[in-house]
N, C-alpha and C positions, 0 to 999 in steps of 0.2 A: 496567621502573619494579616495584618494591615496594609492596606493598600490606597494607593493616591487619590486625593478626593480634586485636586485641581488639573483639567486635562488642559493640551495643548491647543490655543486657537491659529491656525494657519492664516485663515480667512474666516470670514461668518459660516460658511459651507464646508469649510476643510477644517474637522476637528480631530485631534488625536487623543484618545480615552474615553469615545465612545462610543456605539455603539455600530462604526461602518469601520474596515481595518483603511488605515491611510501604506501610501506606497510612493518611495520617494525612488524615484530612477531614473535613467539617463546613462549618457557615457559617463568614463573618467575625466576627464577633461574637455574643455570646449576645444574642438578643431575645427569647425568652422560653420557657419551656418546652416547648411545643409547636412551635414551630418549629425546635428542637435535636433533638426525637423525631420530627420526620417525616422530618427530612434522615438522621437517626443510622441509625432502623430501616431506612429503605433504603437507605443505604448498606452497612450491615453485611450486608443481605442481599445485596447486586450482591457486595461482595468475597468475603464468602463462596462464591458462586457460579465467582469468577474465580482463585479461590485467591489469594488477599491477607488477611495478618493485618490487622486494622485497627482504628486508635486514634482516637478522635472526636475531633476539633478545635474549639474557638471561645475566641473573646480574650474576659478576663471587664472586659478597656478596652482602647480602642483611644486608647491616648495621644500616635498621631503621627500624628493625623488634617492634612493641609491646612488645616484651616480652625477655627479656635475654636467655629465655630457647627454643626460636622457632628459627628452624634451619637458619643458615645465607649463608652457600655451604659447598664445600669440598676441599675451601681452594684456593688460587689465584694462585697459578702456576698450580695447576690441572685442575680450570677454566680454564685458558688461553690456556691451552694445549690442551683441549677438544674441546673449540670454533677454535682454531686454524684448526683442524682437520675438525670440522663442514663445515668450510669455503670451504676448500681448497675440501672437498669431495663433496658438493653442488654445488661450483662452486659460491659462493655468497658470497657480503659482509657481513659486522659485527655490529651491535651495542651493548655496555655492559656501566654499569653506572660508572664512580668514582666518592669517597666521599670524597678524601682527593688530596692535591697536588702533595705529589710525588708518587701519583700512575698512574698519566697521561701520564708520559714518556712510563714506562713499559707497559702500557695495548695499547698504539700509535702504538706500533709494531707489536698489533694484530690485532685490531677490527681499523673499515675504520671510525666509527662515535663512539665520545665520549657521552655520555647521562649524562647530568647534573641535577641530582634526584632535585623534587620540594621541598625539604626543605633547598636544598643549594643553589639556584637559586640566590642569593645577596652575596655570597660566593667569594670576588673577586680575592684573592687567586687562588683559585678554578679553576675560569673563564679564567684567565692568564693562568696558566698552561695549562689547556686544550688548547685556543686559541694558546699557541705558541707551541704545536705538530705540527702545520698544516693538523691535520687532520678534518670531517666535524664534529661540536657540537651542538648537539639536547638539547637545553635548557628546563625544565618544568617549566609552571608558577607554582610558589608556590602557594598552599590554600588559603594564604592570601595576594599576589599581586592583585592590580588590572593589567586589563593587558595593560595601555596607561605606565605604571611604567617599562614594562618588556624591553621596550627599550634600558632600562640601562643597562640590562644585556648582551644584543645584542652588545651595544655599547664597554662595557668591552673585550671581544673576538676579536671583528675588530681594539679595537687598538690594535692590538699585530700582527697587519696586515691580519689577517686571516679573509676572508670575509666570511667563510664559517659556515653558523650558522643558526640555524632553531628555533622555538620557538614551545610548546606543551602544548595544553590546556588540563587539566583533572578534573576541577571540583576544587570549592570554596568550603569551609568549610561556613555551616551552621548548627549552633548548634552545639550539640555535636553528635560526631557518624554518622554523614551525610556529603556528598559533593551536591551541584549541577551547572550545567551547565547552563551560561549565554550565550546563543547562540552571544549575542553582540561582547562576546571578542575575539572572531575568525574573525571577518571582522575591529577591532580594531586592535590585534598583525598583524596580515597582514600586514600592514604600514611596520611594520619593518622589519620583515621577512616573507618566507616561515612559513606555520604552519600547525601543526599535530598534529589531535584530537586523545586524548588517550580514547577508547573506554572502554577499560575495566576497568582503575583504575576510572572511572570516575562514575563506578557504586557499585567500592567501598565502606564498611563503614568504617572508623579507628578504630579502638581498638573496633568495635560493638559487637564483640562474646568472651567479656572480657578479655584473655590472647592475644588473635589475631582479625584479621581483619577480618569482614563480608562484604558480598555482595551482589545484588541484579542484577544478570544478565538475567531477565527476562527483564531490562528494557534498557540494550544495544541496541537492534535491533533499536528500538525508539530514544534511543541517538544519532544512528550513522546513521541513515536516513537522520536528522534533520541537524546534521553537515555536510553530503555528500551534504547537498543542498544549503550550504552558500557557497562551492564553495573552502573548503580549500584543501591542496596539499596531502595529507598522512595519513594515517590511521597508529596508535598501536596497536594490538591486542597481548594479553597474552591468549595459550592456551594449550590446554594439554589432551592425550586421555583419562585420570581420574580425572576429577579437585576434588574428592573430596578426592583423593588421591595425590595430587598436593602438594608438601613439601612447596610453598609458595604461597600466594594468590587464594586458589581455589575457593573458592566463588564466584568470578566476572571474573572467565574466562567463554571462549566460549570454548565449548566441541571442539573436533579436529574431528570429525566426523558430525560438524554443519558445518564447516567453507565455506566448498563448497558453500551451499547455502547462509548462509552467506555475504559471496565475491562477492557475483551473486548479490544478493540483494545491497550490499552497490555500486557497481560500476554503477547499474542504477542509482539510487540517486546521484552518484557524477557527472554521464553524466548529469542529469537532470538539477544539479544545475550550473553548468558548462554552460548551452544553456544559462541560465539565467542571466550569471553574469557579465552583460554588463548593467543590468536595474539597475536604480537608483532611490530615491527620495530628493530632497535636493541639 
């Protein structure tokens, strides 16, 4: 099976699809500067210890919450200000979601990577607006999309002349309130672009708690090890010091005090996968 030939450059030092795995991690949403700094500084330290390049993640707006009464954010301007401060103080690149085309240019002034939410991965105008910023573009595979069809989302971004794009796996919808990860999707999508495995959203249960989503974080280590062993290029992990008090996606987060051991385990599995990456049948 052919493999992509175009890595994704986040910065000159952080490159997805080379020898070093990239970790995209932080809280689900921008809750406050203090929470972002606590999480970012802890994860940065642990990522460095375990040989990961690090990109801080937090969403400035949670536009696809189950209920209209759920927390969406502290406002676009305030959130982008927080993200900019965090990136500057920690000295790390940033990734955040965009949901509408008009947001792309403004968010690109702050973020190094623009993330396209899974539900929006077919939205042509959004992909083109993101691509036209010249920033790295991280596209989540829709829960309803065949992995081979994600090449067309990649091509939409590349049609702008922007080659800096990657794909992210986060599980397929299987019945109601349930996701399942087909590990075949990882090498399939890796034909088109570098691939990131979204560990914590893959154990989410969309709408599984009535007016909010649930999650089964106990399965995160198993899926993480399996995906790492396929030879993916990076990982996405949402974390929080108190997941039960997180304002979004708490049930599927990895607790911040478990991140050190989690990343150590993940790196060992990733190295094993890379060791055998050349082995193939057929």
